[in-house]
NULUM-375771 format. One record per atom (N, C-alpha, C, CB): residue number from 1; x, y, z. Coordinates in nm, 3 decimals. Glycine has a CB too. Layout:
N
NODE   num        c1        c2        c3
NODE   NUM         X         Y         Z
...
! end
This chain:
138
NODE   num        c1        c2        c3
NODE     1     6.106     7.113    16.073
NODE     1     6.237     7.137    15.987
NODE     1     6.250     7.297    15.922
NODE     1     6.233     7.021    15.854
NODE     2     6.366     7.365    15.872
NODE     2     6.345     7.497    15.829
NODE     2     6.352     7.498    15.710
NODE     2     6.421     7.588    15.875
NODE     3     6.276     7.572    15.603
NODE     3     6.287     7.571    15.476
NODE     3     6.385     7.619    15.400
NODE     3     6.204     7.612    15.442
NODE     4     6.458     7.598    15.289
NODE     4     6.588     7.663    15.251
NODE     4     6.542     7.787    15.126
NODE     4     6.707     7.529    15.187
NODE     5     6.597     7.825    15.108
NODE     5     6.559     7.963    15.026
NODE     5     6.495     7.931    14.908
NODE     5     6.682     8.055    14.984
NODE     6     6.533     7.798    14.851
NODE     6     6.434     7.787    14.711
NODE     6     6.309     7.770    14.727
NODE     6     6.461     7.679    14.620
NODE     7     6.308     7.682    14.853
NODE     7     6.140     7.645    14.928
NODE     7     6.054     7.766    14.934
NODE     7     6.146     7.589    15.104
NODE     8     6.131     7.843    14.998
NODE     8     6.063     8.016    15.045
NODE     8     6.072     8.068    14.932
NODE     8     6.147     8.127    15.162
NODE     9     6.133     8.102    14.858
NODE     9     6.091     8.178    14.729
NODE     9     5.974     8.099    14.629
NODE     9     6.234     8.203    14.639
NODE    10     5.994     8.005    14.631
NODE    10     5.839     7.902    14.573
NODE    10     5.734     7.952    14.617
NODE    10     5.817     7.740    14.623
NODE    11     5.737     7.960    14.738
NODE    11     5.621     7.985    14.840
NODE    11     5.604     8.120    14.830
NODE    11     5.645     7.942    14.992
NODE    12     5.653     8.208    14.852
NODE    12     5.644     8.357    14.781
NODE    12     5.569     8.379    14.688
NODE    12     5.753     8.404    14.727
NODE    13     5.628     8.312    14.558
NODE    13     5.580     8.332    14.430
NODE    13     5.446     8.292    14.414
NODE    13     5.657     8.269    14.338
NODE    14     5.377     8.167    14.523
NODE    14     5.264     8.137    14.511
NODE    14     5.150     8.201    14.597
NODE    14     5.271     8.021    14.519
NODE    15     5.232     8.292    14.678
NODE    15     5.190     8.383    14.765
NODE    15     5.141     8.539    14.716
NODE    15     5.297     8.387    14.852
NODE    16     5.211     8.550    14.650
NODE    16     5.209     8.697    14.610
NODE    16     5.059     8.745    14.541
NODE    16     5.336     8.722    14.499
NODE    17     5.024     8.843    14.546
NODE    17     4.873     8.868    14.498
NODE    17     4.839     9.046    14.525
NODE    17     4.752     8.752    14.607
NODE    18     4.750     9.108    14.451
NODE    18     4.731     9.215    14.493
NODE    18     4.707     9.275    14.602
NODE    18     4.679     9.238    14.449
NODE    19     4.705     9.195    14.710
NODE    19     4.670     9.232    14.868
NODE    19     4.802     9.233    14.914
NODE    19     4.570     9.121    14.962
NODE    20     4.914     9.181    14.891
NODE    20     5.055     9.181    14.923
NODE    20     5.140     9.288    14.879
NODE    20     5.109     9.071    14.878
NODE    21     5.081     9.349    14.743
NODE    21     5.162     9.418    14.697
NODE    21     5.147     9.602    14.721
NODE    21     5.158     9.364    14.564
NODE    22     5.247     9.667    14.714
NODE    22     5.190     9.810    14.745
NODE    22     5.148     9.866    14.607
NODE    22     5.307     9.914    14.822
NODE    23     5.125     9.813    14.487
NODE    23     5.019     9.831    14.374
NODE    23     4.917     9.817    14.373
NODE    23     5.024     9.782    14.290
NODE    24     4.863     9.725    14.487
NODE    24     4.727     9.667    14.501
NODE    24     4.664     9.620    14.378
NODE    24     4.638     9.764    14.560
NODE    25     4.534     9.639    14.344
NODE    25     4.465     9.631    14.214
NODE    25     4.539     9.659    14.087
NODE    25     4.360     9.718    14.216
NODE    26     4.656     9.727    14.098
NODE    26     4.709     9.772    13.959
NODE    26     4.865     9.677    13.967
NODE    26     4.730     9.979    13.946
NODE    27     4.831     9.574    14.002
NODE    27     4.953     9.482    14.022
NODE    27     4.938     9.456    13.864
NODE    27     4.941     9.334    14.145
NODE    28     5.048     9.458    13.809
NODE    28     5.065     9.413    13.666
NODE    28     5.043     9.263    13.682
NODE    28     5.217     9.452    13.596
NODE    29     4.930     9.207    13.576
NODE    29     4.935     9.042    13.563
NODE    29     5.044     8.975    13.534
NODE    29     4.856     8.991    13.467
NODE    30     5.126     9.035    13.440
NODE    30     5.270     8.970    13.406
NODE    30     5.390     9.006    13.474
NODE    30     5.306     8.996    13.274
NODE    31     5.376     9.082    13.601
NODE    31     5.487     9.096    13.659
NODE    31     5.451     9.082    13.825
NODE    31     5.552     9.230    13.608
NODE    32     5.420     8.969    13.879
NODE    32     5.354     8.922    14.030
NODE    32     5.456     9.017    14.139
NODE    32     5.374     8.712    14.065
NODE    33     5.559     8.987    14.104
NODE    33     5.671     9.035    14.201
NODE    33     5.695     9.194    14.219
NODE    33     5.807     8.975    14.148
NODE    34     5.588     9.267    14.147
NODE    34     5.628     9.440    14.162
NODE    34     5.557     9.468    14.298
NODE    34     5.554     9.562    14.019
NODE    35     5.640     9.521    14.350
NODE    35     5.564     9.617    14.473
NODE    35     5.563     9.510    14.606
NODE    35     5.370     9.672    14.424
NODE    36     5.635     9.388    14.606
NODE    36     5.672     9.288    14.703
NODE    36     5.769     9.301    14.790
NODE    36     5.698     9.189    14.653
NODE    37     5.861     9.384    14.731
NODE    37     6.008     9.369    14.837
NODE    37     6.031     9.382    14.961
NODE    37     6.099     9.446    14.817
NODE    38     5.981     9.498    15.019
NODE    38     5.972     9.494    15.160
NODE    38     5.913     9.381    15.234
NODE    38     5.908     9.599    15.195
NODE    39     5.767     9.350    15.206
NODE    39     5.715     9.214    15.285
NODE    39     5.780     9.098    15.268
NODE    39     5.583     9.174    15.254
NODE    40     5.827     9.054    15.109
NODE    40     5.899     8.951    15.087
NODE    40     6.034     8.932    15.130
NODE    40     5.896     8.937    14.977
NODE    41     6.094     9.040    15.163
NODE    41     6.202     9.055    15.238
NODE    41     6.195     9.006    15.410
NODE    41     6.230     9.201    15.219
NODE    42     6.113     9.092    15.441
NODE    42     6.080     9.063    15.581
NODE    42     6.029     8.919    15.633
NODE    42     5.980     9.156    15.613
NODE    43     5.928     8.826    15.510
NODE    43     5.941     8.703    15.542
NODE    43     6.060     8.613    15.527
NODE    43     5.857     8.658    15.490
NODE    44     6.135     8.651    15.418
NODE    44     6.246     8.590    15.415
NODE    44     6.371     8.599    15.532
NODE    44     6.284     8.628    15.300
NODE    45     6.361     8.709    15.593
NODE    45     6.421     8.729    15.736
NODE    45     6.345     8.654    15.840
NODE    45     6.422     8.881    15.778
NODE    46     6.223     8.652    15.841
NODE    46     6.176     8.527    15.946
NODE    46     6.228     8.399    15.933
NODE    46     6.032     8.497    15.940
NODE    47     6.267     8.334    15.810
NODE    47     6.273     8.228    15.784
NODE    47     6.453     8.201    15.829
NODE    47     6.210     8.211    15.634
NODE    48     6.504     8.295    15.780
NODE    48     6.662     8.305    15.756
NODE    48     6.764     8.383    15.840
NODE    48     6.681     8.361    15.630
NODE    49     6.709     8.472    15.878
NODE    49     6.763     8.595    15.964
NODE    49     6.834     8.683    15.872
NODE    49     6.866     8.553    16.085
NODE    50     6.945     8.762    15.932
NODE    50     7.007     8.824    15.847
NODE    50     6.949     8.994    15.879
NODE    50     6.979     8.749    15.700
NODE    51     6.997     9.066    15.797
NODE    51     6.943     9.214    15.784
NODE    51     6.852     9.231    15.636
NODE    51     7.087     9.329    15.784
NODE    52     6.805     9.336    15.690
NODE    52     6.728     9.416    15.561
NODE    52     6.808     9.517    15.494
NODE    52     6.596     9.497    15.606
NODE    53     6.815     9.537    15.384
NODE    53     6.898     9.676    15.293
NODE    53     6.778     9.716    15.198
NODE    53     7.065     9.623    15.177
NODE    54     6.856     9.837    15.172
NODE    54     6.752     9.928    15.099
NODE    54     6.838     9.985    14.982
NODE    54     6.684    10.057    15.202
NODE    55     6.801     9.990    14.883
NODE    55     6.854    10.072    14.767
NODE    55     6.783    10.158    14.690
NODE    55     6.902     9.999    14.682
NODE    56     6.806    10.239    14.617
NODE    56     6.740    10.303    14.509
NODE    56     6.714    10.281    14.365
NODE    56     6.785    10.390    14.506
NODE    57     6.661    10.199    14.311
NODE    57     6.635    10.142    14.162
NODE    57     6.611    10.267    14.066
NODE    57     6.493    10.035    14.156
NODE    58     6.686    10.275    13.979
NODE    58     6.679    10.392    13.858
NODE    58     6.681    10.342    13.764
NODE    58     6.773    10.491    13.840
NODE    59     6.578    10.376    13.647
NODE    59     6.622    10.346    13.519
NODE    59     6.494    10.335    13.446
NODE    59     6.712    10.221    13.511
NODE    60     6.469    10.381    13.306
NODE    60     6.369    10.354    13.240
NODE    60     6.237    10.380    13.320
NODE    60     6.386    10.226    13.195
NODE    61     6.231    10.547    13.351
NODE    61     6.084    10.588    13.426
NODE    61     6.069    10.503    13.554
NODE    61     5.941    10.553    13.325
NODE    62     6.167    10.461    13.634
NODE    62     6.172    10.374    13.737
NODE    62     6.267    10.469    13.846
NODE    62     6.237    10.218    13.686
NODE    63     6.217    10.507    13.936
NODE    63     6.292    10.567    14.041
NODE    63     6.240    10.529    14.210
NODE    63     6.281    10.728    14.007
NODE    64     6.264    10.469    14.240
NODE    64     6.173    10.386    14.363
NODE    64     6.272    10.313    14.501
NODE    64     6.081    10.234    14.271
NODE    65     6.234    10.272    14.609
NODE    65     6.317    10.228    14.735
NODE    65     6.328    10.070    14.680
NODE    65     6.227    10.254    14.911
NODE    66     6.406     9.995    14.696
NODE    66     6.373     9.834    14.704
NODE    66     6.475     9.724    14.778
NODE    66     6.363     9.783    14.552
NODE    67     6.398     9.659    14.856
NODE    67     6.464     9.615    14.991
NODE    67     6.518     9.435    14.919
NODE    67     6.311     9.617    15.161
NODE    68     6.596     9.419    15.008
NODE    68     6.626     9.284    14.974
NODE    68     6.703     9.254    15.101
NODE    68     6.707     9.259    14.831
NODE    69     6.754     9.100    15.119
NODE    69     6.830     9.039    15.227
NODE    69     6.979     9.031    15.217
NODE    69     6.784     8.909    15.245
NODE    70     7.067     9.049    15.332
NODE    70     7.198     8.999    15.363
NODE    70     7.207     8.913    15.463
NODE    70     7.282     9.091    15.391
NODE    71     7.222     8.766    15.448
NODE    71     7.216     8.701    15.545
NODE    71     7.379     8.706    15.621
NODE    71     7.155     8.566    15.498
NODE    72     7.359     8.635    15.759
NODE    72     7.478     8.656    15.854
NODE    72     7.626     8.621    15.786
NODE    72     7.454     8.558    15.988
NODE    73     7.578     8.534    15.673
NODE    73     7.732     8.465    15.589
NODE    73     7.761     8.548    15.504
NODE    73     7.730     8.319    15.502
NODE    74     7.682     8.675    15.473
NODE    74     7.720     8.761    15.357
NODE    74     7.631     8.737    15.225
NODE    74     7.872     8.735    15.324
NODE    75     7.553     8.632    15.222
NODE    75     7.493     8.591    15.105
NODE    75     7.361     8.699    15.071
NODE    75     7.448     8.430    15.127
NODE    76     7.382     8.757    14.963
NODE    76     7.251     8.805    14.942
NODE    76     7.133     8.748    14.827
NODE    76     7.279     8.935    14.916
NODE    77     7.019     8.788    14.907
NODE    77     6.898     8.751    14.880
NODE    77     6.825     8.830    14.833
NODE    77     6.848     8.710    14.962
NODE    78     6.755     8.837    14.701
NODE    78     6.670     8.947    14.643
NODE    78     6.560     8.869    14.572
NODE    78     6.752     9.051    14.538
NODE    79     6.467     8.826    14.632
NODE    79     6.343     8.733    14.578
NODE    79     6.272     8.832    14.489
NODE    79     6.231     8.668    14.707
NODE    80     6.267     8.948    14.453
NODE    80     6.197     9.001    14.418
NODE    80     6.237     9.066    14.271
NODE    80     6.169     9.064    14.516
NODE    81     6.380     9.080    14.261
NODE    81     6.492     9.134    14.182
NODE    81     6.405     9.151    14.036
NODE    81     6.640     9.022    14.178
NODE    82     6.361     9.033    14.007
NODE    82     6.277     9.032    13.881
NODE    82     6.152     9.131    13.826
NODE    82     6.223     8.912    13.888
NODE    83     6.106     9.188    13.950
NODE    83     6.027     9.296    13.914
NODE    83     6.055     9.398    13.812
NODE    83     6.010     9.355    14.013
NODE    84     6.197     9.417    13.800
NODE    84     6.241     9.528    13.705
NODE    84     6.267     9.465    13.568
NODE    84     6.374     9.605    13.760
NODE    85     6.245     9.332    13.522
NODE    85     6.257     9.297    13.414
NODE    85     6.354     9.347    13.311
NODE    85     6.159     9.305    13.385
NODE    86     6.485     9.370    13.362
NODE    86     6.581     9.462    13.294
NODE    86     6.541     9.590    13.252
NODE    86     6.630     9.405    13.185
NODE    87     6.467     9.670    13.352
NODE    87     6.422     9.801    13.327
NODE    87     6.552     9.904    13.401
NODE    87     6.254     9.819    13.399
NODE    88     6.592     9.814    13.496
NODE    88     6.668     9.930    13.604
NODE    88     6.822     9.918    13.547
NODE    88     6.660     9.880    13.804
NODE    89     6.854    10.044    13.547
NODE    89     7.008    10.090    13.504
NODE    89     7.120    10.084    13.625
NODE    89     7.006    10.257    13.449
NODE    90     7.061    10.144    13.730
NODE    90     7.129    10.115    13.876
NODE    90     7.061    10.081    13.987
NODE    90     7.195    10.219    13.924
NODE    91     7.120    10.039    14.081
NODE    91     7.074    10.048    14.196
NODE    91     7.166    10.072    14.298
NODE    91     7.010     9.950    14.218
NODE    92     7.151    10.209    14.381
NODE    92     7.269    10.250    14.468
NODE    92     7.168    10.248    14.588
NODE    92     7.362    10.407    14.430
NODE    93     7.281    10.239    14.705
NODE    93     7.272    10.214    14.808
NODE    93     7.178    10.341    14.862
NODE    93     7.403    10.186    14.858
NODE    94     7.096    10.319    14.961
NODE    94     7.006    10.395    15.011
NODE    94     6.961    10.379    15.155
NODE    94     6.911    10.384    14.934
NODE    95     7.049    10.412    15.248
NODE    95     7.045    10.375    15.404
NODE    95     6.904    10.432    15.422
NODE    95     7.176    10.451    15.516
NODE    96     6.880    10.355    15.562
NODE    96     6.746    10.400    15.622
NODE    96     6.753    10.489    15.725
NODE    96     6.671    10.294    15.670
NODE    97     6.732    10.610    15.763
NODE    97     6.720    10.655    15.876
NODE    97     6.669    10.618    15.965
NODE    97     6.694    10.728    15.876
NODE    98     6.676    10.568    16.089
NODE    98     6.607    10.508    16.191
NODE    98     6.572    10.652    16.275
NODE    98     6.701    10.382    16.273
NODE    99     6.574    10.740    16.277
NODE    99     6.535    10.860    16.296
NODE    99     6.545    10.873    16.475
NODE    99     6.383    10.879    16.221
NODE   100     6.635    10.769    16.519
NODE   100     6.670    10.762    16.658
NODE   100     6.586    10.703    16.733
NODE   100     6.690    10.874    16.711
NODE   101     6.488    10.656    16.657
NODE   101     6.332    10.584    16.748
NODE   101     6.338    10.438    16.700
NODE   101     6.142    10.662    16.690
NODE   102     6.403    10.397    16.603
NODE   102     6.366    10.271    16.589
NODE   102     6.509    10.163    16.593
NODE   102     6.280    10.269    16.450
NODE   103     6.523    10.072    16.620
NODE   103     6.649     9.966    16.653
NODE   103     6.667     9.890    16.510
NODE   103     6.609     9.838    16.793
NODE   104     6.595     9.882    16.431
NODE   104     6.607     9.828    16.312
NODE   104     6.549     9.884    16.198
NODE   104     6.569     9.719    16.320
NODE   105     6.594     9.852    16.074
NODE   105     6.496     9.885    15.927
NODE   105     6.375     9.803    15.957
NODE   105     6.571     9.826    15.756
NODE   106     6.395     9.682    16.005
NODE   106     6.275     9.596    16.004
NODE   106     6.165     9.662    16.097
NODE   106     6.314     9.447    16.056
NODE   107     6.191     9.705    16.215
NODE   107     6.111     9.808    16.340
NODE   107     6.056     9.911    16.233
NODE   107     6.235     9.901    16.484
NODE   108     6.118     9.984    16.149
NODE   108     6.100    10.097    16.092
NODE   108     5.988    10.074    15.973
NODE   108     6.237    10.149    16.047
NODE   109     6.019     9.962    15.899
NODE   109     5.924     9.944    15.809
NODE   109     5.790     9.899    15.837
NODE   109     5.969     9.872    15.733
NODE   110     5.793     9.770    15.974
NODE   110     5.637     9.741    15.988
NODE   110     5.599     9.864    16.093
NODE   110     5.597     9.565    16.058
NODE   111     5.662     9.974    16.102
NODE   111     5.578    10.076    16.192
NODE   111     5.439    10.158    16.103
NODE   111     5.700    10.206    16.249
NODE   112     5.486    10.101    15.970
NODE   112     5.363    10.147    15.859
NODE   112     5.270    10.033    15.867
NODE   112     5.416    10.169    15.686
NODE   113     5.148    10.108    15.892
NODE   113     5.014     9.990    15.905
NODE   113     5.004     9.915    15.765
NODE   113     4.841    10.074    15.936
NODE   114     5.002     9.979    15.674
NODE   114     4.961     9.923    15.544
NODE   114     5.088     9.811    15.532
NODE   114     4.950    10.052    15.409
NODE   115     5.186     9.842    15.516
NODE   115     5.310     9.730    15.523
NODE   115     5.294     9.624    15.632
NODE   115     5.455     9.803    15.556
NODE   116     5.291     9.674    15.759
NODE   116     5.251     9.542    15.823
NODE   116     5.118     9.478    15.817
NODE   116     5.272     9.553    15.949
NODE   117     5.030     9.502    15.754
NODE   117     4.913     9.453    15.728
NODE   117     4.949     9.350    15.590
NODE   117     4.804     9.582    15.708
NODE   118     5.022     9.388    15.470
NODE   118     5.064     9.306    15.376
NODE   118     5.157     9.200    15.424
NODE   118     5.119     9.380    15.278
NODE   119     5.254     9.230    15.507
NODE   119     5.339     9.141    15.556
NODE   119     5.291     9.004    15.628
NODE   119     5.412     9.214    15.638
NODE   120     5.184     9.049    15.734
NODE   120     5.112     8.988    15.789
NODE   120     5.042     8.856    15.716
NODE   120     5.040     9.077    15.829
NODE   121     4.972     8.910    15.608
NODE   121     4.903     8.839    15.518
NODE   121     4.994     8.749    15.447
NODE   121     4.833     8.924    15.433
NODE   122     5.091     8.813    15.393
NODE   122     5.214     8.758    15.314
NODE   122     5.293     8.610    15.408
NODE   122     5.340     8.910    15.297
NODE   123     5.320     8.662    15.515
NODE   123     5.365     8.559    15.619
NODE   123     5.263     8.444    15.613
NODE   123     5.373     8.624    15.772
NODE   124     5.134     8.442    15.666
NODE   124     5.055     8.358    15.669
NODE   124     5.036     8.273    15.536
NODE   124     4.954     8.418    15.713
NODE   125     5.023     8.333    15.422
NODE   125     5.016     8.249    15.302
NODE   125     5.148     8.182    15.277
NODE   125     4.976     8.331    15.179
NODE   126     5.252     8.228    15.291
NODE   126     5.390     8.161    15.281
NODE   126     5.351     8.050    15.387
NODE   126     5.538     8.267    15.323
NODE   127     5.347     8.034    15.509
NODE   127     5.351     7.961    15.586
NODE   127     5.245     7.859    15.548
NODE   127     5.348     8.022    15.698
NODE   128     5.152     7.867    15.477
NODE   128     5.053     7.779    15.436
NODE   128     5.071     7.692    15.318
NODE   128     4.946     7.848    15.417
NODE   129     5.163     7.783    15.251
NODE   129     5.210     7.720    15.104
NODE   129     5.323     7.601    15.145
NODE   129     5.292     7.856    14.991
NODE   130     5.397     7.653    15.252
NODE   130     5.520     7.595    15.250
NODE   130     5.463     7.429    15.324
NODE   130     5.648     7.703    15.346
NODE   131     5.346     7.436    15.431
NODE   131     5.312     7.330    15.494
NODE   131     5.221     7.239    15.395
NODE   131     5.247     7.371    15.620
NODE   132     5.152     7.329    15.311
NODE   132     5.034     7.246    15.178
NODE   132     5.148     7.166    15.095
NODE   132     4.926     7.388    15.036
NODE   133     5.272     7.239    15.036
NODE   133     5.351     7.168    14.942
NODE   133     5.469     7.077    15.027
NODE   133     5.416     7.282    14.836
NODE   134     5.451     7.101    15.166
NODE   134     5.574     7.009    15.249
NODE   134     5.698     7.049    15.178
NODE   134     5.560     6.824    15.239
NODE   135     5.735     7.186    15.169
NODE   135     5.886     7.244    15.090
NODE   135     5.943     7.250    15.220
NODE   135     5.894     7.415    14.990
NODE   136     5.951     7.194    15.304
NODE   136     6.084     7.162    15.403
NODE   136     6.203     7.117    15.371
NODE   136     6.063     7.076    15.489
NODE   137     6.325     7.137    15.422
NODE   137     6.421     7.031    15.407
NODE   137     6.411     6.932    15.475
NODE   137     6.529     7.060    15.423
NODE   138     6.447     6.801    15.426
NODE   138     6.425     6.693    15.468
NODE   138     6.576     6.618    15.510
NODE   138     6.339     6.630    15.363
! end
């Protein structure tokens, strides 16, 4: 059976680590969602489909790209929004240039070797956590 978003989110949170974050060993202990947006959005897309979107997050010393999901029915899922803990003043659209060689944002994001490795690790950990916890819809 297919897991629902609450189960996927729970499994993501249980799986986040320095190895899955862009922050690596500098991942703040009190903010495990930090640097997990691209790989988490890819995992959500694996389970629920939809599209990846990117925005620029700005505010309180933060100026960076942030990824989230939009499902086919228009539902917005942002499993890592909590990483900003009230520090972000604005999220503005930041369309991805596919450079004429990528067919999707997913393909372009996964073309980065570091991101691909972190995604593959996170995907495996989430699958393991879903199976272990039997977090599937019944």
